[in-house]
C-alpha positions as CSV (number, residue, x, y, z in Angstrom):
1,M,18.7,-8.1,1.2
2,S,19.7,-5.3,-1.1
3,T,20.8,-7.8,-3.7
4,I,17.3,-9.3,-3.9
5,I,15.7,-5.9,-4.0
6,D,17.9,-4.8,-6.8
7,I,17.2,-7.9,-8.8
8,F,13.4,-7.4,-8.5
9,K,13.8,-3.7,-9.4
10,S,15.5,-4.7,-12.6
11,N,12.7,-7.1,-13.4
12,R,9.9,-4.6,-12.6
13,K,8.3,-4.9,-16.0
14,I,8.0,-8.6,-15.8
15,L,6.4,-8.3,-12.3
16,V,3.9,-5.8,-13.6
17,E,3.0,-8.2,-16.5
18,I,2.6,-11.1,-14.0
19,A,0.3,-9.0,-11.8
20,L,-1.9,-8.0,-14.8
21,C,-2.2,-11.6,-16.0
22,K,-3.2,-12.8,-12.5
23,L,-5.6,-9.9,-12.1
24,V,-7.3,-10.7,-15.4
25,E,-7.3,-14.5,-14.6
26,G,-9.0,-13.8,-11.3
27,F,-11.8,-11.8,-13.0
28,F,-12.3,-14.6,-15.5
29,I,-12.6,-17.1,-12.7
30,L,-15.4,-15.0,-11.2
31,L,-17.1,-14.5,-14.5
32,G,-16.8,-18.3,-15.3
33,A,-18.4,-19.2,-12.0
34,A,-21.2,-16.7,-12.5
35,A,-21.9,-17.9,-16.0
36,L,-21.9,-21.5,-14.8
37,V,-24.5,-20.6,-12.1
38,K,-26.6,-18.9,-14.8
39,F,-26.4,-22.0,-17.0
40,I,-27.4,-24.4,-14.2
41,N,-30.3,-22.1,-13.2
42,A,-31.5,-21.5,-16.7
43,P,-29.8,-23.8,-19.3
44,S,-29.1,-22.1,-22.6
45,E,-26.5,-22.3,-25.3
46,Q,-25.5,-18.7,-24.7
47,F,-24.6,-19.3,-21.0
48,L,-22.8,-22.5,-21.9
49,L,-20.6,-20.8,-24.5
50,A,-19.9,-17.9,-22.1
51,T,-18.8,-20.4,-19.4
52,F,-16.5,-22.2,-21.8
53,A,-15.0,-18.9,-23.1
54,F,-14.4,-17.5,-19.5
55,F,-12.7,-20.7,-18.3
56,A,-10.6,-21.0,-21.5
57,S,-9.5,-17.4,-21.1
58,R,-8.6,-18.1,-17.5
59,F,-6.2,-20.9,-18.5
60,I,-4.8,-18.8,-21.3
61,F,-3.8,-16.0,-18.9
62,S,-2.6,-18.5,-16.4
63,S,-0.3,-20.0,-19.0
64,R,0.9,-16.6,-20.0
65,A,1.8,-15.8,-16.4
66,E,3.8,-19.0,-16.1
67,I,5.9,-17.9,-19.1
68,F,6.6,-14.7,-17.4
69,F,7.6,-16.6,-14.2
70,V,10.1,-18.7,-16.3
71,R,11.6,-15.5,-17.7
72,L,11.8,-14.0,-14.2
73,S,13.5,-17.2,-12.9
74,T,16.1,-17.1,-15.7
75,N,16.9,-13.4,-15.0
76,V,17.2,-14.0,-11.2
77,Q,19.5,-17.0,-11.7
78,T,21.6,-15.2,-14.2
79,S,22.0,-12.2,-11.8
80,F,23.0,-14.4,-8.9
81,R,25.5,-16.4,-11.0
82,K,27.1,-13.2,-12.2
83,S,27.4,-11.9,-8.6
84,I,28.9,-15.3,-7.6
85,H,31.4,-15.1,-10.5
86,K,32.5,-11.7,-9.4
87,Q,32.9,-12.8,-5.8
88,I,35.0,-15.8,-6.8
89,F,38.0,-13.6,-7.4
90,I,37.9,-11.8,-4.0
91,K,36.7,-14.5,-1.7
92,E,38.5,-17.6,-0.4
93,T,35.8,-20.2,-0.9
94,Q,35.9,-24.0,-0.6
95,S,35.3,-25.8,-3.8
96,G,32.4,-27.8,-2.3
97,E,30.6,-24.7,-1.2
98,L,31.2,-23.0,-4.5
99,L,29.8,-26.0,-6.5
100,T,26.7,-26.1,-4.2
101,L,26.2,-22.4,-4.6
102,I,26.5,-22.2,-8.4
103,F,24.4,-25.3,-9.1
104,D,22.2,-26.7,-6.4
105,T,21.5,-23.4,-4.5
106,V,20.7,-21.3,-7.5
107,Q,18.7,-24.2,-9.0
108,A,16.5,-24.2,-5.9
109,L,15.5,-20.7,-6.8
110,D,14.3,-22.0,-10.2
111,D,12.0,-24.5,-8.5
112,F,10.7,-21.7,-6.3
113,F,9.8,-19.4,-9.2
114,I,8.2,-22.2,-11.2
115,K,6.3,-24.0,-8.5
116,V,5.7,-21.6,-5.6
117,A,5.9,-18.0,-6.9
118,P,2.8,-18.5,-9.1
119,Q,0.8,-19.6,-6.0
120,I,2.1,-16.6,-4.0
121,A,1.0,-14.3,-6.8
122,S,-2.4,-16.0,-7.0
123,A,-2.9,-15.8,-3.2
124,I,-1.9,-12.1,-3.1
125,I,-4.3,-11.1,-6.0
126,F,-7.1,-13.7,-5.9
127,L,-7.8,-13.8,-2.1
128,P,-8.8,-10.1,-1.7
129,I,-10.9,-10.2,-4.9
130,F,-12.7,-13.4,-3.9
131,L,-13.2,-12.1,-0.3
132,I,-14.8,-8.9,-1.5
133,C,-17.0,-10.8,-4.0
134,A,-18.0,-13.2,-1.3
135,A,-18.8,-10.4,1.1
136,F,-21.1,-8.7,-1.4
137,T,-22.8,-12.1,-2.0
138,D,-23.1,-13.4,1.6
139,L,-21.4,-11.9,4.7
140,L,-21.5,-15.1,6.8
141,T,-19.7,-17.1,4.1
142,A,-17.1,-14.4,3.8
143,G,-16.6,-14.5,7.6
144,I,-16.1,-18.2,7.5
145,L,-13.4,-17.8,4.8
146,I,-11.7,-15.1,6.8
147,L,-11.7,-17.2,10.0
148,T,-10.4,-20.4,8.4
149,L,-7.8,-18.7,6.1
150,P,-5.0,-18.0,8.8
151,I,-4.9,-21.6,10.0
152,A,-2.9,-22.8,7.0
153,P,-0.2,-20.1,7.0
154,L,0.2,-20.6,10.8
155,L,0.7,-24.4,10.2
156,L,3.2,-23.7,7.5
157,W,5.2,-21.4,9.9
158,L,5.2,-24.0,12.7
159,I,6.4,-26.8,10.3
160,G,9.0,-24.4,8.8
161,K,10.6,-23.8,12.2
162,A,10.7,-27.6,12.7
163,T,12.2,-28.2,9.3
164,A,14.9,-25.4,9.3
165,E,17.5,-27.5,11.2
166,K,16.9,-30.6,9.1
167,N,17.2,-28.6,5.9
168,A,20.4,-27.0,7.0
169,R,21.8,-30.5,7.7
170,A,20.7,-31.7,4.3
171,W,22.5,-28.7,2.5
172,A,25.6,-29.3,4.6
173,E,25.8,-32.9,3.6
174,L,25.2,-32.0,0.0
175,Q,28.0,-29.5,0.1
176,K,30.3,-32.1,1.6
177,L,29.3,-34.6,-1.1
178,N,30.2,-32.0,-3.8
179,G,33.5,-31.3,-2.2
180,D,34.4,-35.0,-1.8
181,F,33.4,-35.8,-5.4
182,K,35.5,-32.9,-6.8
183,E,38.5,-34.0,-4.7
184,L,38.1,-37.6,-6.0
185,L,38.0,-36.5,-9.6
186,S,41.1,-34.3,-9.2
187,A,43.1,-37.1,-7.6
188,I,41.7,-40.0,-9.6
189,T,45.0,-40.6,-11.5
190,T,47.0,-40.9,-8.3
191,L,44.3,-43.1,-6.6
192,K,44.3,-45.4,-9.6
193,M,48.1,-45.5,-9.7
194,F,48.2,-46.7,-6.0
195,G,45.1,-48.9,-6.2
196,R,43.0,-46.7,-3.9
197,I,40.0,-46.3,-6.2
198,D,37.8,-48.5,-4.1
199,A,38.6,-46.4,-1.0
200,G,37.7,-43.2,-2.8
201,A,34.4,-44.8,-4.1
202,K,33.5,-45.9,-0.5
203,K,34.0,-42.4,0.8
204,I,31.7,-41.0,-2.0
205,R,29.1,-43.7,-1.3
206,E,29.1,-42.9,2.5
207,S,28.7,-39.1,1.7
208,S,25.9,-39.9,-0.7
209,Q,24.0,-42.0,1.8
210,K,24.3,-39.3,4.4
211,S,23.1,-36.7,2.0
212,S,20.2,-38.9,0.9
213,S,19.2,-39.6,4.5
214,A,19.2,-35.9,5.4
215,T,17.2,-35.0,2.3
216,L,14.7,-37.7,3.1
217,D,14.1,-36.3,6.6
218,V,13.2,-33.0,5.0
219,L,10.9,-34.6,2.5
220,K,9.1,-36.6,5.3
221,L,8.1,-33.3,7.0
222,A,7.2,-31.8,3.6
223,F,4.8,-34.7,2.9
224,V,3.2,-34.4,6.4
225,S,2.7,-30.6,5.9
226,S,1.2,-31.3,2.5
227,F,-1.3,-33.8,4.0
228,A,-2.1,-31.3,6.9
229,L,-2.8,-28.5,4.5
230,E,-5.0,-30.6,2.3
231,L,-7.0,-31.7,5.3
232,I,-7.4,-28.2,6.7
233,T,-8.4,-26.7,3.3
234,T,-10.8,-29.6,2.7
235,L,-12.5,-29.2,6.1
236,S,-12.7,-25.4,5.4
237,I,-14.4,-26.0,2.1
238,A,-16.7,-28.6,3.7
239,L,-17.6,-26.1,6.5
240,V,-18.6,-23.5,3.8
241,A,-20.6,-26.2,1.9
242,V,-22.4,-27.6,5.0
243,T,-23.3,-24.1,6.2
244,L,-24.6,-23.1,2.8
245,G,-26.6,-26.3,2.5
246,L,-28.3,-25.9,5.9
247,R,-29.1,-22.3,5.2
248,L,-30.4,-23.1,1.7
249,V,-32.8,-25.7,3.2
250,A,-33.9,-23.1,5.9
251,G,-34.3,-20.4,3.2
252,G,-31.5,-18.2,4.6
253,V,-29.7,-17.9,1.3
254,E,-30.7,-18.0,-2.4
255,F,-29.8,-20.9,-4.6
256,Q,-27.8,-18.9,-7.1
257,A,-25.8,-17.2,-4.4
258,A,-25.1,-20.5,-2.6
259,L,-24.0,-22.2,-5.8
260,F,-21.7,-19.3,-6.7
261,L,-20.1,-19.3,-3.3
262,L,-19.7,-23.1,-3.4
263,L,-17.9,-22.9,-6.7
264,L,-15.7,-20.0,-5.4
265,A,-14.6,-21.7,-2.2
266,P,-12.2,-24.3,-3.8
267,E,-10.7,-21.6,-6.0
268,F,-10.2,-19.5,-2.8
269,F,-8.2,-22.2,-1.1
270,L,-6.4,-23.5,-4.2
271,P,-3.2,-21.4,-3.9
272,I,-2.8,-22.5,-0.2
273,R,-3.3,-26.2,-1.1
274,K,-0.6,-25.9,-3.7
275,F,1.8,-24.4,-1.1
276,G,1.6,-27.8,0.7
277,V,2.5,-29.7,-2.4
278,A,5.7,-27.6,-2.9
279,F,6.5,-27.0,0.8
280,H,10.0,-28.5,0.5
281,V,10.6,-26.2,-2.4
282,I,9.7,-23.2,-0.1
283,I,12.1,-24.4,2.6
284,S,15.0,-25.0,0.1
285,A,14.5,-21.6,-1.5
286,R,14.5,-19.8,1.8
287,S,17.8,-21.6,2.8
288,S,19.2,-20.8,-0.7
289,I,18.5,-17.1,-0.3
290,E,20.1,-17.1,3.1
291,R,23.3,-18.8,1.8
292,L,23.5,-16.6,-1.3
293,Q,23.1,-13.4,0.8
294,K,25.7,-14.6,3.3
295,F,28.1,-15.4,0.4
296,L,27.5,-12.2,-1.6
297,V,27.3,-9.6,1.3
298,D,30.8,-8.8,2.6
299,T,30.4,-8.5,6.4
300,T,34.1,-8.3,7.1
301,N,35.0,-5.4,9.3
302,F,37.9,-3.5,7.8
303,T,40.9,-3.2,10.2
304,G,43.7,-2.8,7.6
305,S,46.0,0.0,6.7
306,V,44.7,3.1,4.9
307,K,48.2,4.4,4.1
308,K,48.3,5.9,0.6
309,I,50.3,3.9,-2.0
310,L,52.1,5.5,-4.8
311,M,51.1,3.8,-8.1
312,P,52.5,1.9,-9.8
313,P,54.3,0.4,-6.8
314,S,57.4,-1.7,-6.5
315,I,56.7,-5.2,-5.4
316,S,58.9,-7.3,-3.1
317,L,58.7,-10.8,-1.6
318,D,60.4,-11.2,1.8
319,N,61.3,-14.7,2.7
320,V,58.0,-16.0,1.2
321,S,57.1,-19.7,1.4
322,F,54.1,-21.5,0.2
323,T,52.7,-25.1,0.4
324,Y,49.5,-26.2,-1.3
325,P,46.8,-27.7,0.9
326,K,47.2,-31.4,1.5
327,K,50.8,-31.3,0.1
328,K,53.9,-31.9,2.2
329,S,56.6,-30.4,0.0
330,P,56.6,-26.5,-0.4
331,V,56.5,-25.1,-3.8
332,L,58.3,-22.0,-2.6
333,S,60.7,-21.9,0.4
334,G,62.2,-18.6,1.7
335,V,61.9,-16.7,-1.6
336,S,63.0,-13.1,-1.6
337,L,62.5,-11.1,-4.9
338,K,61.9,-7.5,-5.9
339,F,60.0,-6.2,-9.0
340,S,60.8,-2.6,-10.0
341,A,57.9,-0.1,-10.2
342,G,56.8,0.9,-13.6
343,K,58.8,-1.8,-15.4
344,I,58.1,-5.0,-17.4
345,T,59.7,-7.9,-15.5
346,A,60.1,-11.3,-17.0
347,L,59.9,-14.1,-14.4
348,V,61.7,-17.1,-15.9
349,G,62.7,-20.6,-14.7
350,D,62.1,-24.3,-15.3
351,S,58.7,-25.8,-15.2
352,G,57.6,-26.4,-11.6
353,A,60.0,-23.7,-10.3
354,G,57.0,-21.8,-8.9
355,K,56.4,-19.0,-11.4
356,S,52.6,-19.4,-11.6
357,T,52.4,-19.8,-7.8
358,I,54.2,-16.5,-7.4
359,L,51.8,-14.7,-9.7
360,K,48.8,-16.2,-7.8
361,L,50.4,-15.0,-4.5
362,L,50.8,-11.5,-6.0
363,A,47.2,-11.6,-7.4
364,G,45.8,-12.5,-3.9
365,I,44.4,-15.8,-5.1
366,L,46.8,-17.6,-2.7
367,T,48.1,-16.5,0.7
368,P,51.8,-17.1,1.7
369,T,52.2,-19.8,4.4
370,A,55.2,-17.8,5.6
371,G,56.9,-14.5,4.8
372,E,55.4,-11.2,3.5
373,I,54.7,-9.5,0.2
374,F,55.2,-5.7,0.1
375,W,53.9,-2.9,-2.2
376,N,56.6,-0.3,-1.8
377,E,57.1,-0.5,2.0
378,L,53.5,-1.6,2.9
379,P,52.8,-5.3,3.7
380,I,49.7,-6.3,1.7
381,S,48.4,-8.4,4.6
382,R,47.5,-5.0,6.3
383,M,45.6,-3.8,3.2
384,E,41.8,-4.1,2.8
385,K,41.3,-7.0,0.4
386,N,38.8,-5.6,-2.1
387,S,40.9,-2.4,-2.4
388,R,44.1,-4.4,-3.0
389,L,42.4,-6.6,-5.6
390,S,41.0,-3.7,-7.5
391,K,44.5,-2.6,-8.3
392,V,45.7,-5.9,-9.7
393,S,44.9,-7.6,-13.0
394,Y,45.8,-11.3,-13.4
395,A,45.6,-13.4,-16.6
396,P,46.2,-17.1,-15.9
397,Q,47.6,-19.6,-18.4
398,A,44.1,-21.0,-19.1
399,P,41.5,-18.2,-18.8
400,H,38.0,-19.5,-18.0
401,L,35.4,-19.2,-20.7
402,F,32.0,-18.6,-19.0
403,N,28.7,-19.8,-20.5
404,A,27.9,-16.3,-21.8
405,S,28.4,-14.1,-24.8
406,L,31.9,-13.4,-25.8
407,F,31.3,-9.7,-25.0
408,N,30.5,-10.6,-21.4
409,N,33.5,-13.0,-21.3
410,F,35.8,-10.2,-22.4
411,T,34.3,-7.6,-20.1
412,M,33.7,-10.0,-17.1
413,F,30.1,-8.9,-17.1
414,D,30.9,-5.2,-16.4
415,T,29.5,-2.3,-18.4
416,L,32.5,-1.0,-20.4
417,D,33.2,1.0,-23.5
418,D,32.7,-1.1,-26.6
419,A,35.1,1.0,-28.6
420,N,38.0,0.2,-26.3
421,L,37.3,-3.5,-26.5
422,K,37.0,-3.5,-30.3
423,K,40.3,-1.6,-30.5
424,L,42.1,-4.2,-28.4
425,L,40.6,-7.0,-30.5
426,A,41.8,-5.3,-33.7
427,E,45.3,-4.9,-32.2
428,L,45.5,-8.6,-31.3
429,N,44.1,-9.7,-34.7
430,L,40.9,-11.2,-33.1
431,Q,37.9,-11.3,-35.4
432,L,35.0,-12.6,-33.3
433,D,31.2,-12.3,-33.1
434,L,30.9,-10.8,-29.6
435,T,27.2,-11.6,-29.3
436,S,27.8,-15.4,-29.8
437,K,28.9,-18.1,-27.4
438,Q,31.4,-19.7,-29.7
439,K,34.3,-21.8,-28.4
440,L,37.8,-20.3,-28.5
441,S,41.1,-21.9,-29.4
442,R,44.0,-22.0,-27.0
443,G,45.6,-19.0,-28.6
444,Q,42.3,-17.0,-28.6
445,L,41.9,-17.9,-24.9
446,Q,45.4,-16.5,-24.2
447,R,44.4,-13.2,-25.8
448,L,41.1,-13.2,-24.0
449,G,42.9,-13.3,-20.7
450,L,45.2,-10.4,-21.8
451,I,42.3,-8.3,-22.9
452,R,40.5,-8.9,-19.6
453,A,43.5,-7.7,-17.7
454,L,43.9,-4.6,-19.9
455,L,40.2,-3.7,-19.7
456,K,40.4,-3.7,-15.9
457,D,43.0,-0.9,-16.3
458,T,45.0,-1.5,-13.1
459,P,48.5,-0.3,-12.1
460,I,49.7,-3.9,-11.6
461,I,49.3,-6.5,-14.4
462,L,50.3,-10.1,-13.9
463,L,50.5,-12.3,-17.0
464,D,51.1,-16.1,-17.0
465,E,52.5,-17.3,-20.3
466,P,50.5,-14.8,-22.4
467,T,52.0,-15.9,-25.7
468,A,52.1,-19.7,-25.2
469,G,50.9,-21.4,-28.3
470,L,50.8,-18.3,-30.5
471,D,52.5,-18.0,-33.8
472,E,55.4,-15.5,-34.2
473,L,53.3,-12.8,-35.9
474,T,50.6,-12.9,-33.2
475,E,53.2,-13.0,-30.5
476,Q,54.8,-9.8,-31.8
477,K,51.3,-8.1,-31.7
478,V,50.9,-9.2,-28.1
479,I,54.3,-7.9,-27.1
480,A,53.7,-4.6,-28.9
481,L,50.4,-4.1,-27.0
482,I,52.1,-4.9,-23.7
483,K,54.9,-2.4,-24.5
484,K,52.3,0.1,-25.5
485,I,50.4,0.0,-22.2
486,S,53.5,-0.5,-20.0
487,P,54.0,3.2,-19.0
488,R,52.9,3.9,-15.4
489,R,52.3,0.1,-14.8
490,T,54.2,-2.6,-13.0
491,I,54.0,-5.6,-15.3
492,I,55.2,-9.1,-14.3
493,I,55.2,-11.9,-16.9
494,A,55.9,-15.5,-16.2
495,T,57.3,-16.9,-19.5
496,H,59.5,-19.3,-21.3
497,R,59.4,-17.4,-24.6
498,L,62.6,-15.6,-25.7
499,A,60.7,-12.8,-27.5
500,L,59.0,-11.8,-24.3
501,I,62.2,-12.1,-22.3
502,D,64.0,-9.8,-24.8
503,A,61.1,-7.3,-24.6
504,A,61.3,-7.1,-20.8
505,D,63.0,-4.3,-18.9
506,E,64.2,-6.7,-16.2
507,V,64.5,-10.5,-15.9
508,I,64.3,-12.5,-12.7
509,Q,65.5,-16.1,-12.8
510,L,64.0,-18.6,-10.4
């Protein structure tokens, strides 16, 4: 829950602006109703213009509040996506779950802030104001409003309990559909080669039908809840209207007061009626928050070693084997290697020999299927994962370019010293507008990965083909920078390039 609280704290200004807009909107609703009553009781151009002005102002402030809600939604989605991106590197997450989290789960929050949050704000601010105003006008009508108000939230709570299980099933089916679709895309060349495209399409079709069926079950309950809320609020308004009508005939209430309360009653129940229309959005948003919290909050109990490690460490692989999921042939089988502490080691070998796999194993992205990796004499399987990963920087062959400014791409969304970043850019001959979202060439991406690794400032640096595709001059600049930062660091570089091999202190052949 702390993640959500922190996000709202960072958007405190927007929340205050929303509250002020809603407060002013509420007062304009009251003033508009009062002016309309005056016009009906004593028609005049002045009261008509006042009524028009008050209701026009009400819609202006309502539209302004919606703009603030859009801004709040964008900020919250961005915050969650940044948190998810950070967790990607320290959590073992299935691709289907990750796709669902980043797209569908976070998108459900957008629907919540656009469709539901304005009604929540209206209910929180309007209901007390309207109740106080009704109480000053007529206590009996205020009492009817208070008595009928809890019925709708109670109904929502009961339907929400009934819908929770169906909604969980719908999200599970959607997550499975995302995973199956990604798997099909990644294997489409192989499937086409062996004539299995139809089988893959059939699997996707079945997953899609299950997902649609589960979603339809949720929507059925949502439509029923919407009808029930409409019925309850309509009956409540009718009760107020009938009571006022009978009392008006009997002389128990004045005409102007009765008309004012009759105009106020629909506005009083309007936010609750709109809850019913967007009930499925409420359910989806609640499930989304639970999934995001579960993903972002690390509940793993630490039972690993706390033995102090001298940095930079030597790194050794003891009889390590690794086979990728759904593959039969191992990429590595019984590999034993040792990388000296505080040295630059070039890891060389033919394509497919397993250089990139070894770097991913050392980075903690993959886990050996057999054998053990040691830092000095300590097996890393006994180390706390976050602590271990905080000491390793890894730059892959194709660094990912996030849909964000180049500054955030280089710093991985952390708050770092601008001067250090600009110094590294200058040393690698990169002239970029850091505030833009421009695309980068292959060579620029390679240097992006290297700068990310250096900005993390860790004692272990793993580089996968950092100079691939670079011209000779740029390659020399990269090598010079690596040599410059090499003291007190264990640097392992997978490469084919002779210049990098010559610059290394040690060379290991696979």
